[in-house]
C-alpha positions in Angstrom: 16.4 -13.8 5.2 18.2 -16.4 3.0 20.4 -16.5 -0.2 17.7 -16.3 -2.6 16.0 -13.6 -0.9 19.3 -11.9 -0.5 19.6 -12.2 -4.6 16.1 -11.1 -5.1 17.0 -7.9 -2.7 19.8 -7.0 -5.3 17.5 -7.3 -8.5 14.6 -5.1 -6.4 17.1 -2.4 -5.5 18.6 -2.3 -8.9 14.8 -1.9 -10.5 14.0 0.7 -8.1 17.1 2.4 -8.0 17.0 2.9 -12.0 13.5 3.1 -12.9 11.5 4.5 -10.0 14.4 7.3 -8.0 15.2 9.6 -11.4 11.7 10.2 -12.1 10.8 11.3 -8.9 10.0 15.2 -9.4 8.1 14.4 -12.9 5.7 11.7 -11.5 5.3 14.6 -8.7 4.1 16.9 -11.3 1.9 14.8 -13.7 0.9 13.3 -10.5 0.6 9.4 -11.9 3.8 6.8 -12.5 4.4 5.9 -16.4 2.4 3.2 -17.4 5.8 1.4 -18.8 6.5 1.1 -15.1 4.2 -1.9 -14.7 5.0 -3.8 -17.8 8.7 -3.5 -17.0 8.2 -4.8 -13.6 6.1 -7.4 -14.8 8.9 -8.5 -17.5 11.5 -8.8 -15.0 9.1 -10.9 -12.0 8.6 -8.0 -9.8 4.8 -8.5 -10.4 2.5 -11.0 -8.3 5.2 -12.1 -6.3 3.5 -14.2 -4.2 1.2 -15.8 -6.5 1.3 -19.5 -7.5 3.5 -19.7 -10.8 0.6 -21.3 -12.5 -1.4 -18.2 -12.7 2.1 -16.4 -14.0 3.0 -15.2 -10.4 6.3 -15.3 -8.6 5.6 -18.7 -6.9 7.4 -16.7 -3.9 6.1 -15.6 -0.3 4.9 -12.4 1.6 8.9 -12.0 2.6 9.7 -11.4 -1.4 6.9 -8.9 -0.9 8.6 -7.2 2.2 12.1 -7.5 0.5 10.2 -5.2 -2.5 8.6 -2.7 -0.5 11.6 -1.9 1.7 13.7 -1.4 -1.4 11.2 0.7 -3.2 11.2 2.7 0.3 14.7 3.0 0.4 14.6 4.3 -3.1 12.9 7.1 -1.7 9.5 6.4 -4.0 6.0 6.5 -2.7 4.3 7.1 -6.0 4.3 3.0 -7.8 1.3 1.4 -6.0 2.8 -1.7 -6.3 2.0 -2.7 -2.7 -2.0 -2.6 -3.5 -1.4 -4.0 -6.6 0.8 -6.7 -5.5 -0.1 -7.7 -1.9 -3.6 -6.8 -1.9 -5.6 -7.0 -4.9 -3.9 -10.4 -6.4 -4.5 -12.1 -2.9 -8.4 -11.1 -3.2 -8.7 -13.0 -6.5 -6.3 -15.9 -5.1 -8.7 -16.1 -2.0 -11.7 -15.8 -3.4 -11.7 -16.1 -7.2 -13.3 -18.8 -9.0 -10.6 -21.1 -10.9 -12.0 -19.0 -14.2 -11.4 -15.8 -12.6 -7.8 -16.6 -11.5 -7.2 -17.5 -14.9 -8.6 -14.9 -16.3 -7.1 -12.1 -14.2 -4.0 -13.2 -12.4 -1.7 -13.6 -15.3 -2.7 -10.1 -16.6 -1.4 -8.8 -13.0 1.5 -10.1 -13.3 2.6 -9.6 -16.5 1.8 -5.4 -15.9 -0.8 -5.7 -18.9 -3.3 -4.8 -16.2 -3.0 -2.6 -13.0 -4.8 -3.7 -10.0 -6.8 -1.2 -7.3 -9.2 -1.8 -4.8 -12.2 0.4 -4.2 -13.6 0.7 -0.5 -13.5 4.0 0.7 -16.0 6.4 -0.1 -16.7 10.5 0.5 -19.0 9.6 3.5 -17.9 6.4 5.2 -13.9 6.3 5.4 -13.0 3.6 8.0 -16.5 2.8 8.2 -16.9 -0.2 5.4 -20.6 -1.2 6.9 -21.5 1.7 5.7 -21.0 2.6 2.1 -23.2 3.2 0.2 -22.1 1.9 -3.6 -24.9 -0.5 -4.8 -24.6 -3.9 -6.9 -28.6 -4.5 -7.9 -28.8 -8.3 -9.7 -30.4 -8.1 -12.9 -30.5 -11.2 -14.7 -27.2 -12.6 -15.4 -25.1 -9.2 -14.5 -24.7 -7.0 -11.8 -25.8 -3.1 -12.0 -23.2 -0.6 -10.0 -24.0 2.6 -8.9 -21.8 4.8 -6.8 -18.8 6.5 -5.7 -15.2 6.0 -4.4 -12.3 7.8 -3.0 -8.7 8.1 -2.2 -8.2 5.0 -4.6 -4.3 4.2 -4.9 -3.6 3.3 -8.7 -7.6 4.6 -9.3 -6.2 6.8 -12.6 -4.1 3.8 -14.4 -5.9 1.1 -13.4 -7.8 -1.4 -15.5 -9.3 -3.9 -13.1 -10.7 -2.5 -9.6 -12.1 -4.9 -6.7 -15.0 -3.1 -5.5 -16.9 -3.3 -2.6 -20.4 -2.8 -2.8 -24.2 -3.0 -0.9 -26.0 -5.8 -2.3 -28.3 -5.8 0.6 -28.6 -2.4 1.6 -30.4 -3.3 4.4 -28.1 -6.1 5.6 -25.1 -4.0 7.4 -21.8 -6.4 7.3 -23.8 -8.8 5.8 -24.9 -6.8 3.2 -21.2 -6.2 1.7 -19.9 -8.1 -1.4 -16.9 -8.0 -3.6 -17.3 -7.6 -7.3 -14.2 -7.0 -9.9 -14.6 -4.3 -12.4 -12.6 -4.1 -15.6 -12.3 -0.3 -16.3 -13.2 -0.5 -20.0 -16.7 -1.7 -19.0 -19.1 0.9 -20.2 -20.3 3.4 -17.4 -17.1 3.2 -15.6 -15.6 6.7 -15.1 -12.4 8.4 -13.3 -12.6 11.9 -11.3 -10.0 13.7 -10.4 -6.6 13.0 -9.5 -6.3 13.9 -6.0 -4.0 16.6 -5.2 -2.5 15.3 -1.6 -0.2 16.8 0.9 2.5 13.6 0.5 3.0 11.0 -2.4 2.3 13.4 -4.7 3.5 11.0 -7.6 0.9 8.0 -6.6 -1.9 8.0 -8.6 -4.8 8.4 -6.0 -8.2 9.0 -7.8 -11.5 9.2 -7.3 -14.0 6.7 -9.0 -17.3 6.7 -10.2 -20.0 3.6 -11.6 -22.9 4.9 -13.5 -25.1 1.9 -14.1 -21.8 -0.1 -14.8 -23.4 -3.4 -16.0 -20.7 -6.5 -15.4 -21.3 -10.2 -15.5 -22.7 -11.9 -12.1 -19.7 -14.2 -12.6 -17.5 -11.2 -11.4 -19.0 -11.3 -7.9 -15.7 -12.7 -5.6 -17.1 -15.8 -3.4 -19.7 -18.2 -3.8 -22.3 -15.6 -2.3 -23.5 -12.6 -2.1 -22.7 -10.9 1.4 -19.1 -12.4 2.1 -17.6 -9.2 1.4 -17.2 -7.7 5.1 -15.3 -11.0 6.1 -13.4 -11.4 3.0 -12.3 -7.8 3.6 -11.3 -8.4 7.4 -9.2 -11.6 6.6 -7.4 -10.0 4.1 -6.7 -6.4 6.4 -4.0 -7.7 8.2 -1.9 -8.1 5.3 -2.4 -5.1 4.2 -1.7 -3.7 7.4 1.8 -5.5 7.7 2.4 -4.1 4.3 1.8 -0.5 5.9 4.3 -1.4 8.5 7.0 -2.7 6.6 6.8 0.5 4.8 7.3 2.3 7.8 10.2 0.9 9.2 12.3 0.7 6.0 11.3 4.8 6.0 12.4 4.9 9.3 15.5 3.4 8.7 15.9 5.1 5.3 15.6 8.9 7.0 18.3 7.8 9.9 20.7 7.3 7.1 20.1 10.5 5.4 20.1 12.2 8.5 23.5 10.8 10.0 25.3 11.6 6.2 23.8 15.1 6.5 25.0 16.1 10.0 28.4 14.6 9.6 28.8 16.7 6.5 27.1 19.9 7.1 29.2 22.2 9.6 27.9 25.2 12.4 30.0 26.6 14.7 33.0 25.4 13.2 32.3 21.6 13.4 29.9 18.7 11.7 26.4 19.1 13.4 26.8 15.3 14.3 29.4 16.6 16.8 26.9 18.4 19.0 25.2 16.3 22.2 21.6 17.5 21.0 22.5 15.9 17.8 24.1 12.3 18.9 21.3 12.0 21.4 18.4 12.6 18.8 20.0 10.0 16.5 20.8 7.9 19.3 16.9 7.6 20.1 15.9 7.5 16.6 18.1 4.5 15.7 16.2 2.4 19.2 12.9 3.2 17.8 14.1 1.8 14.5 15.8 -1.3 15.7 12.9 -2.0 18.5 10.1 -1.5 15.2 12.5 -4.1 12.9 12.6 -6.6 15.7 8.9 -6.3 16.5 8.3 -6.2 12.2 10.5 -9.2 11.8 8.3 -11.4 14.5 5.4 -10.1 12.5 6.5 -11.2 9.4 7.7 -14.5 10.8 3.8 -15.3 12.2 2.6 -14.2 8.8 4.6 -16.6 7.1 3.3 -19.4 9.3 -0.1 -18.2 9.1 0.0 -16.8 12.7 -0.7 -13.6 12.5 -4.0 -12.1 13.8 -6.0 -9.1 13.6 -5.0 -7.9 16.6 -0.9 -8.4 15.8 -1.3 -6.6 12.8 -3.1 -4.2 14.0 -0.6 -3.6 16.8 2.2 -3.7 14.3 0.8 -0.9 11.8 0.1 1.2 15.0 3.5 0.8 17.0 5.6 1.7 13.2 3.3 4.3 11.8 3.3 6.4 15.0 7.1 5.4 15.5 8.1 6.4 12.0 6.2 10.0 11.7 8.0 10.9 15.4 11.4 9.4 13.7 11.4 11.5 10.5 10.1 14.4 12.1 13.3 14.7 14.1 15.2 14.2 11.6 13.5 17.0 9.5 14.6 19.0 12.8 18.4 18.3 12.3 18.1 19.5 8.7 17.2 22.8 9.6 15.8 25.1 6.9 16.7 22.6 3.9 14.6 19.9 6.1 11.9 21.8 4.8 12.6 21.9 1.1 10.9 19.5 -0.6 14.0 18.9 -3.2 15.4 17.1 -0.4 14.2 13.4 0.5 13.6 14.0 3.8 11.3 16.1 3.6 9.3 14.6 0.8 9.6 11.7 3.1 8.0 13.6 6.1 5.1 14.6 3.9 4.7 10.7 2.5 4.5 9.2 5.9 2.1 11.2 7.2 -0.4 9.2 5.7 0.4 5.9 7.1 -1.4 6.7 10.4 -4.7 7.1 8.6 -4.9 4.8 5.2 -5.3 1.3 6.0 -7.4 1.8 9.0 -6.9 5.2 10.9 -4.6 4.1 14.1 -7.6 5.3 16.4 -9.4 1.8 14.7 -6.1 -0.4 15.0 -6.8 0.6 19.1 -9.8 -0.5 19.0 -9.4 -3.6 17.1 -6.5 -4.1 19.5 -8.6 -3.6 22.5 -11.1 -6.2 21.7 -8.6 -8.7 22.1 -7.7 -7.3 25.9 
């Protein structure tokens, strides 16, 4: 942390508590946030944080991203898909887009005029990105895209989607390409906003591509077949984003539980006074402290460009396993109230379960780590 990052944290905390926290129940009912949140965030400089100012971004680093996602988690919000927009979509464009593509799309993502999404997962593929079936066929100066995607964060509100497609159906990993689709393009349509166990306010949706014609210039990279490598290069940052949220969620759950157990009484004394409560919270605080130390180490390595695929997988695996364990213990200490959705601890319990699944399942993380042993 630096003084500049501390000032930024104050601003991010104020935004999250004012613009996110008060609306949780309504957003959960609507299965989406208010579209205006994106433009408000753009106005105060919370979008495209680590994108150069030349493209309308904040000119910051991943440290700024981490601070924002920590404050979002601590505000009790899991609905705003800003980590996908900021930490993933903008960086695919920055890393692989042509100068024309960057000038065309990054300023709109930075202002909130556009909401970004990335469409990898399909109904029949899950974590197997080589097995995607969505096709993009070259037709003159255009690609014609056909297929379906599911579990797409920001899917219901997205204006721009980075789509993983097969440009060579027989090419395996070498047949995967990334093509940018603006959702105003004819043939693009949205399916259901999905009814999830947790993260109820996040607009996770199905997307369909029916003869969607986009200019060939919307391809990311200099040629077809680079998509799988591009995905592999960017996934470590995505997994680090998940770890940031997991650790912040752990710390927030412990804070909520400490407050509750010191106020709630049983048998004439605060619940915190019982040995079991103190020991469980001591274990939880230790899990959080160890996870925080490892996460900070990974962030520092990432800022230096030294975080490898195995390190990011370790961070994702360790922190998401720990947060699920810690939050579950905290729910237990809340007793019956821990199972009531009006309590933030119950929502955190449901929200955090998916952290072991998205960004590549934790079983996939173990496989990635084992390859480097």
